[in-house]
N, CA, C and O atoms as a GROMACS GRO file, in nm:
protein
  288
    1UNK      N    1   2.655  -2.616   3.961
    1UNK     CA    2   2.662  -2.690   3.760
    1UNK      C    3   2.707  -2.796   3.793
    1UNK      O    4   2.756  -2.844   3.895
    2UNK      N    5   2.666  -2.855   3.602
    2UNK     CA    6   2.753  -2.954   3.637
    2UNK      C    7   2.776  -3.041   3.512
    2UNK      O    8   2.658  -3.061   3.482
    3UNK      N    9   2.834  -3.095   3.436
    3UNK     CA   10   2.888  -3.153   3.315
    3UNK      C   11   2.911  -3.049   3.166
    3UNK      O   12   2.922  -3.079   3.048
    4UNK      N   13   2.910  -2.928   3.233
    4UNK     CA   14   3.007  -2.814   3.145
    4UNK      C   15   3.056  -2.802   3.079
    4UNK      O   16   3.166  -2.758   3.112
    5UNK      N   17   3.039  -2.823   2.921
    5UNK     CA   18   3.189  -2.792   2.869
    5UNK      C   19   3.137  -2.716   2.756
    5UNK      O   20   3.048  -2.683   2.677
    6UNK      N   21   3.332  -2.707   2.836
    6UNK     CA   22   3.381  -2.564   2.773
    6UNK      C   23   3.492  -2.504   2.627
    6UNK      O   24   3.611  -2.473   2.636
    7UNK      N   25   3.433  -2.503   2.540
    7UNK     CA   26   3.522  -2.560   2.425
    7UNK      C   27   3.559  -2.390   2.401
    7UNK      O   28   3.486  -2.293   2.380
    8UNK      N   29   3.734  -2.408   2.418
    8UNK     CA   30   3.791  -2.292   2.354
    8UNK      C   31   3.934  -2.294   2.310
    8UNK      O   32   4.002  -2.388   2.351
    9UNK      N   33   3.992  -2.199   2.227
    9UNK     CA   34   4.089  -2.231   2.160
    9UNK      C   35   4.229  -2.186   2.209
    9UNK      O   36   4.339  -2.229   2.173
   10UNK      N   37   4.201  -2.086   2.302
   10UNK     CA   38   4.351  -2.016   2.365
   10UNK      C   39   4.277  -1.999   2.517
   10UNK      O   40   4.156  -1.984   2.525
   11UNK      N   41   4.373  -2.004   2.650
   11UNK     CA   42   4.352  -2.039   2.741
   11UNK      C   43   4.440  -1.943   2.819
   11UNK      O   44   4.548  -2.003   2.824
   12UNK      N   45   4.459  -1.791   2.904
   12UNK     CA   46   4.599  -1.772   2.924
   12UNK      C   47   4.552  -1.765   3.131
   12UNK      O   48   4.449  -1.736   3.192
   13UNK      N   49   4.684  -1.805   3.173
   13UNK     CA   50   4.669  -1.792   3.310
   13UNK      C   51   4.638  -1.957   3.363
   13UNK      O   52   4.655  -2.045   3.278
   14UNK      N   53   4.600  -1.993   3.483
   14UNK     CA   54   4.584  -2.091   3.536
   14UNK      C   55   4.472  -2.187   3.469
   14UNK      O   56   4.463  -2.309   3.459
   15UNK      N   57   4.399  -2.087   3.430
   15UNK     CA   58   4.295  -2.210   3.364
   15UNK      C   59   4.216  -2.333   3.518
   15UNK      O   60   4.253  -2.450   3.534
   16UNK      N   61   4.114  -2.268   3.601
   16UNK     CA   62   4.093  -2.286   3.663
   16UNK      C   63   3.988  -2.400   3.663
   16UNK      O   64   3.959  -2.491   3.741
   17UNK      N   65   3.949  -2.362   3.558
   17UNK     CA   66   3.787  -2.463   3.519
   17UNK      C   67   3.818  -2.562   3.447
   17UNK      O   68   3.736  -2.610   3.369
   18UNK      N   69   3.987  -2.629   3.465
   18UNK     CA   70   4.063  -2.731   3.465
   18UNK      C   71   4.104  -2.835   3.534
   18UNK      O   72   4.138  -2.950   3.507
   19UNK      N   73   4.090  -2.754   3.654
   19UNK     CA   74   4.116  -2.825   3.798
   19UNK      C   75   4.072  -2.940   3.824
   19UNK      O   76   3.978  -2.980   3.756
   20UNK      N   77   4.133  -3.038   3.942
   20UNK     CA   78   4.109  -3.148   3.962
   20UNK      C   79   3.952  -3.138   3.975
   20UNK      O   80   3.859  -3.182   3.908
   21UNK      N   81   3.968  -3.024   4.149
   21UNK     CA   82   3.852  -3.036   4.201
   21UNK      C   83   3.714  -2.938   4.165
   21UNK      O   84   3.629  -2.914   4.250
   22UNK      N   85   3.707  -2.889   4.033
   22UNK     CA   86   3.605  -2.827   3.949
   22UNK      C   87   3.564  -2.946   3.877
   22UNK      O   88   3.452  -2.934   3.829
   23UNK      N   89   3.631  -3.077   3.850
   23UNK     CA   90   3.624  -3.109   3.674
   23UNK      C   91   3.476  -3.274   3.686
   23UNK      O   92   3.495  -3.378   3.623
   24UNK      N   93   3.367  -3.257   3.762
   24UNK     CA   94   3.266  -3.279   3.737
   24UNK      C   95   3.168  -3.172   3.741
   24UNK      O   96   3.054  -3.207   3.770
   25UNK      N   97   3.186  -3.058   3.719
   25UNK     CA   98   3.108  -2.967   3.676
   25UNK      C   99   3.233  -2.855   3.585
   25UNK      O  100   3.231  -2.732   3.593
   26UNK      N  101   3.310  -2.915   3.522
   26UNK     CA  102   3.371  -2.810   3.402
   26UNK      C  103   3.433  -2.994   3.351
   26UNK      O  104   3.463  -3.095   3.412
   27UNK      N  105   3.423  -2.943   3.173
   27UNK     CA  106   3.488  -3.081   3.078
   27UNK      C  107   3.569  -2.956   3.008
   27UNK      O  108   3.504  -2.882   2.934
   28UNK      N  109   3.700  -2.932   3.028
   28UNK     CA  110   3.772  -2.846   2.858
   28UNK      C  111   3.762  -2.906   2.760
   28UNK      O  112   3.745  -3.028   2.764
   29UNK      N  113   3.768  -2.833   2.639
   29UNK     CA  114   3.752  -2.866   2.533
   29UNK      C  115   3.870  -2.823   2.444
   29UNK      O  116   3.839  -2.772   2.336
   30UNK      N  117   4.021  -2.837   2.479
   30UNK     CA  118   4.150  -2.699   2.402
   30UNK      C  119   4.120  -2.770   2.279
   30UNK      O  120   4.111  -2.892   2.270
   31UNK      N  121   4.104  -2.675   2.173
   31UNK     CA  122   4.124  -2.672   2.068
   31UNK      C  123   4.310  -2.646   2.015
   31UNK      O  124   4.367  -2.712   1.928
   32UNK      N  125   4.377  -2.518   2.109
   32UNK     CA  126   4.502  -2.549   2.128
   32UNK      C  127   4.587  -2.595   2.286
   32UNK      O  128   4.520  -2.533   2.369
   33UNK      N  129   4.671  -2.652   2.346
   33UNK     CA  130   4.676  -2.646   2.497
   33UNK      C  131   4.828  -2.605   2.457
   33UNK      O  132   4.902  -2.623   2.361
   34UNK      N  133   4.834  -2.536   2.590
   34UNK     CA  134   4.971  -2.502   2.704
   34UNK      C  135   5.025  -2.537   2.784
   34UNK      O  136   4.968  -2.644   2.804
   35UNK      N  137   5.119  -2.529   2.870
   35UNK     CA  138   5.094  -2.606   2.959
   35UNK      C  139   4.971  -2.585   3.075
   35UNK      O  140   4.932  -2.691   3.125
   36UNK      N  141   4.926  -2.501   3.109
   36UNK     CA  142   4.806  -2.467   3.159
   36UNK      C  143   4.705  -2.583   3.122
   36UNK      O  144   4.596  -2.583   3.179
   37UNK      N  145   4.728  -2.658   3.053
   37UNK     CA  146   4.651  -2.689   3.065
   37UNK      C  147   4.658  -2.923   3.025
   37UNK      O  148   4.593  -3.014   3.076
   38UNK      N  149   4.733  -2.921   2.952
   38UNK     CA  150   4.857  -3.057   2.927
   38UNK      C  151   4.861  -3.106   3.136
   38UNK      O  152   4.954  -3.035   3.173
   39UNK      N  153   4.836  -3.143   3.198
   39UNK     CA  154   4.805  -3.208   3.255
   39UNK      C  155   4.707  -3.238   3.274
   39UNK      O  156   4.692  -3.351   3.320
   40UNK      N  157   4.604  -3.165   3.252
   40UNK     CA  158   4.458  -3.190   3.263
   40UNK      C  159   4.434  -3.281   3.149
   40UNK      O  160   4.372  -3.385   3.170
   41UNK      N  161   4.475  -3.255   3.036
   41UNK     CA  162   4.427  -3.370   2.894
   41UNK      C  163   4.484  -3.500   2.963
   41UNK      O  164   4.430  -3.608   2.990
   42UNK      N  165   4.620  -3.447   2.983
   42UNK     CA  166   4.730  -3.615   3.050
   42UNK      C  167   4.640  -3.699   3.145
   42UNK      O  168   4.678  -3.816   3.147
   43UNK      N  169   4.554  -3.680   3.208
   43UNK     CA  170   4.516  -3.735   3.318
   43UNK      C  171   4.308  -3.709   3.236
   43UNK      O  172   4.221  -3.645   3.295
   44UNK      N  173   4.300  -3.740   3.173
   44UNK     CA  174   4.142  -3.722   3.122
   44UNK      C  175   4.116  -3.646   3.173
   44UNK      O  176   4.001  -3.688   3.186
   45UNK      N  177   4.113  -3.521   3.244
   45UNK     CA  178   4.018  -3.434   3.287
   45UNK      C  179   3.981  -3.376   3.249
   45UNK      O  180   3.899  -3.308   3.311
   46UNK      N  181   4.020  -3.340   3.057
   46UNK     CA  182   3.986  -3.199   2.948
   46UNK      C  183   4.001  -3.288   2.834
   46UNK      O  184   4.015  -3.410   2.838
   47UNK      N  185   3.994  -3.193   2.704
   47UNK     CA  186   4.013  -3.307   2.605
   47UNK      C  187   4.092  -3.165   2.510
   47UNK      O  188   4.099  -3.044   2.533
   48UNK      N  189   4.152  -3.269   2.379
   48UNK     CA  190   4.265  -3.144   2.312
   48UNK      C  191   4.163  -3.233   2.160
   48UNK      O  192   4.108  -3.342   2.153
   49UNK      N  193   4.180  -3.105   2.046
   49UNK     CA  194   4.114  -3.140   1.972
   49UNK      C  195   4.189  -3.075   1.851
   49UNK      O  196   4.127  -2.996   1.780
   50UNK      N  197   4.336  -3.107   1.821
   50UNK     CA  198   4.429  -3.040   1.729
   50UNK      C  199   4.336  -2.991   1.596
   50UNK      O  200   4.259  -3.049   1.520
   51UNK      N  201   4.366  -2.910   1.605
   51UNK     CA  202   4.321  -2.799   1.459
   51UNK      C  203   4.418  -2.726   1.403
   51UNK      O  204   4.530  -2.766   1.435
   52UNK      N  205   4.416  -2.604   1.307
   52UNK     CA  206   4.463  -2.532   1.174
   52UNK      C  207   4.358  -2.447   1.239
   52UNK      O  208   4.235  -2.454   1.246
   53UNK      N  209   4.450  -2.362   1.284
   53UNK     CA  210   4.372  -2.130   1.306
   53UNK      C  211   4.281  -2.114   1.166
   53UNK      O  212   4.186  -2.042   1.137
   54UNK      N  213   4.387  -2.256   1.068
   54UNK     CA  214   4.320  -2.176   0.953
   54UNK      C  215   4.097  -2.235   0.872
   54UNK      O  216   4.009  -2.212   0.788
   55UNK      N  217   4.146  -2.335   1.015
   55UNK     CA  218   3.994  -2.410   0.994
   55UNK      C  219   3.923  -2.325   1.103
   55UNK      O  220   3.813  -2.376   1.128
   56UNK      N  221   3.940  -2.242   1.157
   56UNK     CA  222   3.874  -2.150   1.295
   56UNK      C  223   3.766  -2.083   1.161
   56UNK      O  224   3.804  -2.030   1.057
   57UNK      N  225   3.648  -2.103   1.198
   57UNK     CA  226   3.553  -1.998   1.090
   57UNK      C  227   3.519  -1.867   1.188
   57UNK      O  228   3.452  -1.893   1.288
   58UNK      N  229   3.557  -1.732   1.169
   58UNK     CA  230   3.492  -1.635   1.227
   58UNK      C  231   3.662  -1.586   1.298
   58UNK      O  232   3.668  -1.526   1.405
   59UNK      N  233   3.738  -1.609   1.249
   59UNK     CA  234   3.853  -1.587   1.312
   59UNK      C  235   3.931  -1.467   1.283
   59UNK      O  236   3.898  -1.433   1.170
   60UNK      N  237   4.025  -1.380   1.334
   60UNK     CA  238   4.100  -1.275   1.378
   60UNK      C  239   4.066  -1.219   1.263
   60UNK      O  240   3.996  -1.117   1.258
   61UNK      N  241   4.130  -1.308   1.118
   61UNK     CA  242   4.175  -1.265   1.015
   61UNK      C  243   4.041  -1.242   0.897
   61UNK      O  244   4.047  -1.259   0.775
   62UNK      N  245   3.953  -1.210   0.958
   62UNK     CA  246   3.853  -1.154   0.890
   62UNK      C  247   3.779  -1.030   0.926
   62UNK      O  248   3.658  -1.016   0.946
   63UNK      N  249   3.841  -0.973   0.929
   63UNK     CA  250   3.785  -0.836   1.022
   63UNK      C  251   3.704  -0.780   0.930
   63UNK      O  252   3.606  -0.745   0.996
   64UNK      N  253   3.686  -0.751   0.819
   64UNK     CA  254   3.549  -0.757   0.751
   64UNK      C  255   3.380  -0.797   0.784
   64UNK      O  256   3.277  -0.739   0.750
   65UNK      N  257   3.403  -0.924   0.865
   65UNK     CA  258   3.334  -0.992   0.841
   65UNK      C  259   3.214  -0.906   0.949
   65UNK      O  260   3.246  -0.899   1.067
   66UNK      N  261   3.092  -0.850   0.909
   66UNK     CA  262   2.997  -0.792   0.974
   66UNK      C  263   2.911  -0.941   0.989
   66UNK      O  264   2.805  -0.903   0.940
   67UNK      N  265   2.891  -1.062   1.019
   67UNK     CA  266   2.836  -1.141   1.111
   67UNK      C  267   2.938  -1.204   1.228
   67UNK      O  268   2.891  -1.300   1.288
   68UNK      N  269   2.991  -1.186   1.244
   68UNK     CA  270   3.123  -1.218   1.400
   68UNK      C  271   3.030  -1.375   1.416
   68UNK      O  272   2.929  -1.393   1.484
   69UNK      N  273   3.078  -1.440   1.360
   69UNK     CA  274   3.106  -1.554   1.308
   69UNK      C  275   3.142  -1.664   1.475
   69UNK      O  276   3.154  -1.786   1.486
   70UNK      N  277   3.147  -1.599   1.539
   70UNK     CA  278   3.286  -1.652   1.626
   70UNK      C  279   3.209  -1.756   1.740
   70UNK      O  280   3.188  -1.731   1.859
   71UNK      N  281   3.185  -1.845   1.685
   71UNK     CA  282   3.115  -1.986   1.768
   71UNK      C  283   3.164  -2.068   1.801
   71UNK      O  284   3.096  -2.162   1.843
   72UNK      N  285   3.331  -2.080   1.800
   72UNK     CA  286   3.455  -2.137   1.911
   72UNK      C  287   3.396  -2.149   2.035
   72UNK      O  288   3.462  -2.188   2.131
   0.00000   0.00000   0.00000
C-alpha cells in the first residue's frame, strides 16, 4: 500500500500507522490528537484538523439516526 489517508477522530494506544517506518504507506489526519499523535503532527508526518465534536455528522448523540451516517 502507498499513500493511504486515514481520517479519524480519536486513536487509542500507540498509533502504529503514524510511525516513521510507515509514513510512505499511511498518512493520518487527526480530528482530535493526543500524546500518541502529536509527535507525528509536529514532525509533518500527520495532519491535524481541529474541529468541534458538534460538527461531526452522525455522532453518538444521534442514537435514533437509522441512516448510520458515520462517514468520518
